[in-house]
N, C-alpha and C positions, 0 to 999 in steps of 0.2 A: 131192323137185326134184332135178334131175342139178346135179352140179356140176362145175366146170371149174376146173382151175387149170394152171401150169404153173411148176415147179420149176426154175430154172437153176443150173447149178454155178459159174458164175461169170459176170462181167459182161464180161469179155473172154477172148479164144484168141491167146495167144502177143500179138504186137505190131498184131493189128486194132483199129477204132476200138471205143467205148465201146457195149458192146451191140451192134454191128453183126451180128454173127454169129446172133444171137437173133432177127433183124426176120423172117425166113421162118416160124419158130415162134411169135413174137408176133403176125402177122398174124392167126392162128386165132382168136386173143378179142379183140384191140384192134383195133375198128370205127371208121372215120372218122366224124369227130364225137363220138365217147363220151367219157367225162369220170370220169378215175381219181384217186382220191384215193392220193398218194406217201406214204410213211411211211419219213422219214428218219432214224430213231432211231439207226439204227447208225451213223450218219458220228459219228467222234469229233474226227477231226484235217481236216473240213471242214466248213464250215457250211453248215447246213440249206438256206441262199439258196441256196449255190452247188451244193448237192448236186442242190436241184431244178432249176435251172437246167441242168445235166449233164444230165440223165435228160430233162427236154425236148428240148433239142438233138437227144439220141441218138433220140430217137424220133419228131421232126418227118415225116420219111415215113410215119409211118402215121398222120397227121391227128388226133391224139388229142389232148384237153386235158391238162393235167396238174397238179394241185392240191396243195399239202403240207400233213398233218397239222399241221407247225409254224405255219401261217397263222391254223389254225382254232381261234378260241376254245374251239369244243368237238370236237374232234375223234369224237367217239361221235357226235354229231348230224352231222356232216359225212357220214358213210357213208349216211345216208339220201338226200343230193345226187348222187350217184357212180354210175357203171355199174359199177367195178371197183376194184380196191386191187392195188396195186404196193406190194412191201416191199424197200427196198436192203440191199445189203452191206454189211459194216463189222463192229463188233465185235456178236458175238452174246449174249454178256451183256448189255450196253448195250442194246441192242434191245430185249431183254426185260425187263429191268427199266422201260425207258419204257413198254412196252406195259402191264406193269401198273399203273403209275403213273398212264398216262390211261386205265384201266379199259377197253382195246380188246381184252383176250383172249375175254372172252364176245363181245363185239358184234361183232368180224370172225368169230369161227367162227359166230356165228349166220347174219352175212350169207352166208359161203361155203356154207352148207349150206344156204341157199334159195336158191341160185343165181347169187350175184354172183361172177363171176370173180376169182380170184387170181392174182398173177404175184409170185413171188419170185427173188431171185439170190442167192447165195452164204448169207448170214448170215439173209436173208429168205425163202431155203427152208430153212435150219436150224430156224428156229421153226417151219413147218409141219407138221413131226415130232411125233411124241409127247413128247418132251423135248428140252433143247438137251445132253444128256450126251455127244454125240459131236461135238461142233463142234470146230474145231479153234485157235480162240482163248483170248488170255489172259484171266483172270478179272477184268479192272479193276472189275468194281462187282460188288455181291451183288443178284441178283434176289430176290425174295421165295420164288420157286420155280425150279426147273429144267423145269418142267412147262410145253409150250408150247402150240399152236394144235391140235395133234393133227387135223390138216386130213387126214391119212393117219394110219393106226393102224401105224407103223414109224419106224424112225431114219432122219437120212440126214447122210450127212456129204460134203458139198461140196470140190470141189478135191482129191477124192482122188490121190495119185499113188504110186506106187511107189519114186519115186526116192528114193536114198539116198547123200549128198555122200561120196565117198573119205574112209576114216580118219575118219568121224562115227560115233559109236558111241551116240547115241541111240535109240529106238524108231524102228522104221519104223509107217508110219501101221496098215499091219494089223495089227502085234504091239499097238497101242493098239486099236485096234478089236476085236481078240481079248480084252482085259483086259476090255471092256466085257461082251462076252459071256460072259466067265466068272463076274461078278456078276449079269447080267441075261439068263441064258441064253434067255430067251422074247418077246424084244424083237428084232425083225429089224432090221438094219442095210443099206442101201443106200449103198455109197459111188460117189461119181457123178463124173466127170473133168471138168477145164475141157473146154466147149463142149457138154457133154451135160446133157441135160434130162430131168424126169419128167413126162411129160403126162398130166391125167387128164381124161377126158370121163365124167361118170356112173360107172358100174361098171366102166371101160376105163382100165387105165395101162399107158403103154408107155415104156420109154427110148427118147429120142431123140437123134440126134447120130451122129457118126461112131466113137465109141469104146468101150469093153468099162465095163460098170457090174460093180461086186462085191457082193456078197451074205455078210452075215455072219449067222447063227444059231446059238446051241448049237452043237455040236460040227459045223458046217456053216462052214468058213472060206474067205473068198475063191473063194467060186463063182462064176466068170465068167457075166455075163447080155452076153447079143450085143446089138448096136447093133439097134435095133428090136425089140426081143423085148417080148410080151406079159406082163406082173408085174402080172396083174391080181388073181393066187392070193395077192398081199402085199393088198388089202383087206378 
């Protein structure tokens, strides 16, 4: 079955409204009248009710219906009642912890492998990779495993940036991802900048947006991926 997914780096670009930059990309998957299950579990400092409302309002122009997993007595069963899955950003550790707690890891993976479209942003994109070992987030809670949904066979680093504040002596993002490749040289990592996304349709994988992405794998460090590039070789 052909798999469809949109993995956004972020929910915003600069000062733009929530998810507004992503609407042209979302139109490829989110059809008028479709019903989507929103997974709000990455939200920690926002209530799930408020999170659902924010997403529903942002996607209003698409004409879809957004229901939230936190309102469902059985989130796994709810997957049988929807046309697609959306996973929002926030804290990746909390998100993965709750996905395990609600028995959604295998359930989501099976649905997506059988053709249900998946949309994620930030943490929601992070968990689409093999594991969350390349997240930027604070480990505020310990999930049963770092293994994630593995909807794509590589690691994702959302919000990728080369920025380093003057006088700041901490590691750059590239240095942190290099550390990962020292420990696991066989797992590719794709860093995607805000405004960019990875779009999968079947066996085709493309970097969307107007910013470059970056590949880290083994001795390959920070190899630039041009916007619009076909990166299907990673599948």
